[in-house]
N, C-alpha and C positions, 0 to 999 in steps of 0.2 A: 502496497500503499504508503508506503512514504518512498517507493519510487516512482509511484503515478505523482504523487505532488514536491518531484523536485523532478521529476523533468517539470513537468509547469510553474515550476523554480527558472524553472530554465530560460525556459520558453519564455515565459512572461517575468521577464527579471525587471525589467521599471518597479512592474506589480507585488514581488513577490511572498510580501510582508505582509497585506493586503492581504492577498490567498492565500497567509500562514494565515492570521488570528480572525478569515471570515470561517476556515475551515474548523480548526477550533470558534467556533462559537455556535456552529449546529450542530460541533459536537458533545459543547457543552451541553445545546434544549435540549439535542435526545437523549442526554443524559445515562443513555446505557456500550455507546460505545467506549472503547481509552484512550487516553489522549498520544501516549507512545509512540505510534505511528507517526501524529506532525511533530513530535520531536527529536524527536529523531529524523525525518525528514531538516525542524528544522538548522539542527546542532553538522550536521552534515551539510549543506547550504549556506551557509552560516557560521559556523566557529562555533568553538563550546557556550561563549559568552557571548556575543549574539542572538545566538538559533536558543537560550536558554531564558533568555532578555525573549523576545521573540514571544514565546512559548508562557511566559509569564501574563503577559496583553495578556497575549490571544484566549489566555483562562481564567484570568481575573472577568475579563468584559466577558469572557465568556457563560461565566456564574451570573456577574450580574444580571445579563440578561435574562437568562435560563428563573432567575427569581423572577425580575417582573413579569416576564411569560407568562411562567409557572399561580404562582400569583393571581395573576388575570385571569387566569382559564382554569385553573385547580382548587380551586379552592374552597371548594364542594367536594374534593378530590377524597376518597375509600384511606386511610391512614395504612392497609396493611400488606406495602411494598417495606411504611417503614416494622412494624413484628416483630422482625428478628435483632433487630438494632431499638434495643430502651433506648440509650443509652438518644436517640434518636425520636426516637416520642418524646421523649421529655424536653426536648429541644420544642416541638407546640407548641407549648405553657410557655415556656420560659424570652420572657423581657426586658433589654437591658447590657449591662454588667450583667448575667448569670448568660447569659442569648451569647455573649460577646466572647466567652475565657468557653463556650465549649463551643460553640462555629469554628475558632483555632483549634481547637484541641483536635477537634474528629479532625480537622482538615488535612493538621498534621501526622492522619493517622491510617498510612498507600493501600490499608484492606479496607478502607469503613469507601465504597463507593460513593466518588464527588456525587452522582446526578440526587443517590439519594439525599443528603445532607443539604443539596440546595431544596430539594423538594420537601425537605423537615421544615425548615427554615421559613419558605415560601409560603404553605400549607399555616406554619404558626405563624405568632402574637410576632414572630420578630422585627422592628422596624426597617427596610431598605438599607441606610443610611449601618446599621449597623451591623444587618449583612456583611455588602458592602465590604468594610475596610476589616474585616474580624475573615472572612472570606477571604480576601487578598492577603493578608498577612501571614496568614494559614499557610496558604501556598506558596508562598518563599521555600523554603527549609526541605516540600516533601519535592518538588519539583525540581529540587539544587537536586539532590539521591533523586529522583530520576531521569537529571539529568548526565547526570555524568555515568548513573549505567548503566545508561545507552550506548551514552558517549562508548566507554572498554571495554560495550561487545561489539558497536559500530568499527571498533580497532582492533576487536580481534583478527586473526588468519582462519583457515582455514580449521585448523588440530581442534584448536578453542569452542568451535561455531561445537564443533561433533561433540565432542569431550562436554558439551553445553545442554545439549540435545538429549545427548543420554542422558545427563543429570535431571534434565528436566520431565523425560519417559519413565524411567523409574520413582522420582517422588508422585507422578500420575498411578502406575499402576498399583504401590503402594497405597498412596490415599484410598483409590477406589476398590481393594482386596479388601482394604480395611473399616469399608462403608458395605464393602457386600457382607462383611460376618455377620452375627446373630446375633444382639443381643440378649445378654444372658439378666437373670430376674434378679 
């Protein structure tokens, strides 16, 4: 996917930053597509620091726009997607400083889906400004970790990618096997 994005960056070089930010906004609004492919394309095309900065701007603007759209269109949305995340359900009822710190901490955790943090804030009573600031600040460390990880992977030779692929397949197998085992009472 990032190869296609890099192609568009090269083809429309003068608009590459706007293309990247636009794709990041779409990814944020959809809420279910991971953004790492945009980050990877940005790092490859713009370099580490500029690519990371452009990724941050795109993700921050995307989260803010998604929050606004979710709030306008999904205020009556079922809270079912939040059931697996008790802290996200708590966010629906928080305001002010408490909401700020919870959004900030949830953005720092890489395993909490970004779209669900945005959704919980949007259907809750957190203010637009509180969400925008907490969300943007919380994205900085998470995005730096993501950018560094993606950058390191893009620098791997084929042997490193093969080892990483084998490790990922093994991990998937172990998780699948554990989930398949019957639970004892």
